[in-house]
Steps between C-alpha positions, in 0.01 A plus 500: 500500500123516451326660799133546579469796736162493680460855636205737490697815554600528138713814539713323764518185283612697193756704693669199667486303179698769322737554789561146619361252252588653163714198393200268537183439302237633747126468458275694737171372639294736718262249653455135604273442199750656253784294650300182450433582140870571440605179681260297291641640178874540560791346694700709740825427687411720799178643647534819707173513696355774716259400775221756477343512162170661391314169442664279757824406671841401358491152653218419259739553210760271654242232580359521148845456352588206719166327441575507127853364535663838431841485667606861459702639788284734707625808681273684744511878442257637747578815695348334808668229704175313550439498121844358433451231766167403341663478159775281642244266662339473152832404344718803443865407524632844588388855576606847390286761674414805289716725720800281418429442131854618418600151621287309248804420287669321789179317587460379146866390486469307825191316372668400174788325683 
């Protein structure tokens, strides 16, 4: 599965990618602007989107994707409840808070059903 992981804490992103997403093709984007560039250039099955990014908020990424007809599944991955709620209002279909990232495999499986 092709995944765009929008997360500015790159050490966290790399660690969980190795531990929990190794079987997938994961591309990291550390900002809203980088995510938009990647979405314009490539197709992804799933977007893992954090809320707080250095140049904006995660919902901007979701709204950008939807406005361009990109139908990738979106999973909110903020460590804050309010951030995950904002991402869900923007169109995220599920959430997997950072403190529970060991559950990302089950979340991905549930979305693919």
